C-alpha positions as CSV (number, residue, x, y, z in Angstrom):
1,X,-50.1,5.0,9.8
2,X,-47.8,6.5,7.1
3,X,-48.0,10.2,6.3
4,X,-48.8,11.1,2.7
5,X,-46.3,13.2,1.0
6,X,-48.5,16.2,0.0
7,X,-47.2,19.6,-0.8
8,X,-47.8,22.3,1.7
9,X,-50.4,24.5,0.0
10,X,-50.0,27.5,2.3
11,X,-52.1,30.6,1.7
12,X,-54.7,29.8,-1.0
13,X,-56.3,33.2,-1.0
14,X,-54.1,34.8,-3.6
15,X,-51.2,37.1,-3.4
16,X,-52.8,40.5,-4.2
17,X,-53.4,42.9,-1.4
18,X,-57.2,43.7,-1.4
19,X,-56.5,47.4,-0.7
20,X,-54.1,47.7,-3.6
21,X,-56.5,45.8,-5.9
22,X,-59.3,48.3,-5.0
23,X,-57.1,51.3,-5.7
24,X,-56.3,50.1,-9.3
25,X,-59.7,50.8,-10.9
26,X,-62.5,53.1,-10.0
27,X,-64.1,56.2,-11.5
28,X,-61.6,58.6,-13.0
29,X,-58.8,55.9,-12.9
30,X,-56.7,55.4,-16.0
31,X,-57.7,51.8,-15.7
32,X,-61.4,52.7,-16.2
33,X,-62.1,51.3,-19.7
34,X,-65.9,51.6,-19.9
35,X,-66.3,50.4,-23.5
36,X,-64.2,47.3,-23.0
37,X,-66.0,46.7,-19.6
38,X,-69.3,46.7,-21.4
39,X,-68.0,44.7,-24.3
40,X,-66.7,41.8,-22.3
41,X,-70.2,41.1,-20.9
42,X,-71.1,39.6,-24.3
43,X,-67.8,39.7,-26.4
44,X,-64.1,39.4,-25.7
45,X,-60.7,41.1,-26.1
46,X,-57.5,39.3,-26.9
47,X,-54.0,40.7,-26.3
48,X,-50.8,39.0,-27.4
49,X,-48.5,38.2,-30.2
50,X,-50.0,37.0,-33.5
51,X,-47.4,35.1,-35.4
52,X,-48.1,36.4,-38.9
53,X,-47.9,39.9,-37.7
54,X,-45.0,39.3,-35.4
55,X,-46.0,42.0,-33.0
56,X,-48.3,42.4,-30.0
57,X,-51.8,43.1,-30.9
58,X,-55.1,43.9,-29.2
59,X,-58.3,42.6,-30.8
60,X,-61.9,43.3,-29.7
61,X,-65.0,41.5,-30.9
62,X,-68.6,41.4,-29.8
63,X,-69.1,37.7,-30.6
64,X,-70.2,38.3,-34.1
65,X,-68.2,41.3,-35.4
66,X,-64.5,42.3,-35.0
67,X,-64.7,45.9,-33.7
68,X,-61.0,46.7,-33.6
69,X,-57.6,45.2,-34.3
70,X,-54.6,47.3,-33.1
71,X,-50.9,46.8,-33.3
72,X,-48.9,47.8,-30.2
73,X,-46.7,50.7,-31.1
74,X,-43.0,50.9,-30.2
75,X,-42.7,52.0,-26.5
76,X,-46.5,51.8,-26.0
77,X,-47.5,50.7,-22.5
78,X,-50.2,48.1,-21.9
79,X,-52.4,50.8,-20.4
80,X,-51.9,53.0,-23.5
81,X,-52.8,50.1,-25.8
82,X,-55.9,49.3,-23.8
83,X,-56.9,52.9,-23.8
84,X,-56.6,53.0,-27.6
85,X,-58.6,49.8,-27.8
86,X,-61.3,51.2,-25.6
87,X,-61.6,54.3,-27.8
88,X,-61.6,52.1,-31.0
89,X,-64.4,50.0,-29.5
90,X,-66.4,53.2,-28.8
91,X,-65.9,54.4,-32.3
92,X,-67.1,51.1,-33.7
93,X,-70.2,51.0,-31.4
94,X,-71.2,54.6,-32.0
95,X,-70.0,55.5,-35.5
96,X,-69.7,52.1,-37.2
97,X,-66.0,52.8,-37.9
98,X,-64.0,49.7,-37.4
99,X,-60.2,50.0,-36.8
100,X,-57.9,47.5,-38.5
101,X,-54.2,48.1,-38.0
102,X,-53.3,44.4,-38.8
103,X,-54.5,43.8,-42.3
104,X,-53.0,46.0,-45.1
105,X,-55.5,48.0,-47.1
106,X,-55.8,46.9,-50.7
107,X,-53.9,49.3,-52.9
108,X,-56.0,51.4,-55.2
109,X,-54.6,51.1,-58.7
110,X,-55.9,52.7,-61.8
111,X,-56.5,50.6,-64.9
112,X,-56.7,52.5,-68.2
């Protein structure tokens, strides 16, 4: 019988150390993002480059309403961006204030 040429799969359990993974989050951790954690049960967040903007952005929506759209600032870390997004989600949920850093505000001009 001929042996099939199949790739050696090796370890299929993933490459992250379980102890290291457990130490990333947790109460009091900078990775604790409670408003995002609650949001993604029903909604979603998207992080990446949007071509028309040409910069990295973070967008959060609850499935019906866009709660926040942030543009990543120069030198801002991913954790800082996610923390700002978490706070913006909280503001939208508690104060009905929706943050939009992507779309320019219409200019207010006076017509005489």
